[in-house]
C-alpha positions as CSV (number, residue, x, y, z in Angstrom):
1,M,108.0,117.3,109.0
2,G,110.6,119.9,108.2
3,F,114.3,119.4,107.7
4,V,116.4,120.5,110.6
5,S,120.1,121.2,110.1
6,A,122.2,119.8,112.9
7,V,125.8,119.0,113.9
8,Y,126.0,115.6,115.6
9,A,128.4,114.7,118.4
10,N,129.8,111.6,116.7
11,K,129.7,109.3,113.8
12,G,127.0,107.1,115.3
13,E,124.6,109.9,115.9
14,T,125.2,111.2,112.4
15,L,124.6,107.8,110.8
16,A,121.4,107.3,112.8
17,A,120.1,110.7,111.7
18,G,121.0,109.9,108.1
19,I,119.2,106.6,108.3
20,K,116.1,108.3,109.8
21,L,116.0,110.9,107.1
22,A,116.5,108.2,104.4
23,G,113.5,106.3,105.8
24,L,111.4,109.4,105.7
25,I,112.3,110.1,102.1
26,A,111.7,106.4,101.2
27,S,108.2,106.6,102.6
28,K,107.2,109.3,100.2
29,S,105.9,108.9,96.6
30,P,108.7,107.7,94.4
31,V,107.2,109.8,91.6
32,A,107.4,112.9,93.8
33,T,110.8,112.1,95.1
34,M,112.2,111.6,91.6
35,G,110.5,114.7,90.4
36,T,111.9,116.8,93.3
37,K,115.4,115.6,92.6
38,E,115.0,116.4,88.9
39,I,113.6,119.9,89.6
40,L,116.5,120.7,92.0
41,N,119.1,119.5,89.6
42,Y,117.5,121.4,86.7
43,S,117.1,124.6,88.7
44,R,120.5,124.6,90.3
45,D,122.3,126.4,87.4
46,R,119.4,128.4,85.9
47,P,117.6,131.6,86.7
48,V,114.8,131.4,89.3
49,E,112.1,132.1,86.6
50,D,113.2,129.1,84.6
51,G,113.2,126.8,87.6
52,L,109.7,127.9,88.6
53,R,108.4,127.3,85.1
54,Y,110.0,123.8,85.1
55,T,108.5,123.1,88.5
56,A,105.0,124.1,87.3
57,V,105.3,121.7,84.3
58,W,106.5,118.8,86.6
59,N,103.7,119.5,89.1
60,A,101.1,119.5,86.5
61,A,102.3,116.1,85.3
62,M,102.5,114.7,88.8
63,V,99.0,115.7,89.8
64,Q,97.8,113.2,87.2
65,T,99.6,110.2,88.7
66,K,98.0,107.5,90.8
67,D,100.2,108.5,93.8
68,V,98.3,111.8,94.3
69,K,94.9,110.1,94.3
70,D,96.1,107.4,96.7
71,A,97.7,110.0,99.0
72,M,94.5,112.0,99.1
73,L,92.4,109.0,99.9
74,S,94.7,107.7,102.5
75,G,94.6,111.1,104.2
76,L,90.9,111.2,104.2
77,Q,90.6,107.6,105.4
78,K,93.3,108.1,108.0
79,R,95.4,105.2,106.9
80,K,99.1,104.7,106.2
81,L,99.9,104.5,102.5
82,T,102.6,102.4,100.9
83,F,103.5,103.6,97.4
84,E,104.2,101.3,94.5
85,K,107.8,101.1,93.2
86,L,108.7,102.8,90.0
């Protein structure tokens, strides 16, 4: 599911869309979510090459977490996955 930028008609629609997006983010791996935030914050004020190098290091570390194995298995088994909290 991709992110779609939108302008909402009122505060209620905006809040509902924000809660829906927050629910989607909360359903993802906490390790991946934290890593993505870290990568974005690191890369924001640095050259693209530095950001890509940092991303590669983070990705190499994340591939070794239990979340990746669990996500792969749940996809193969067609079941919904609930990730452990950090």
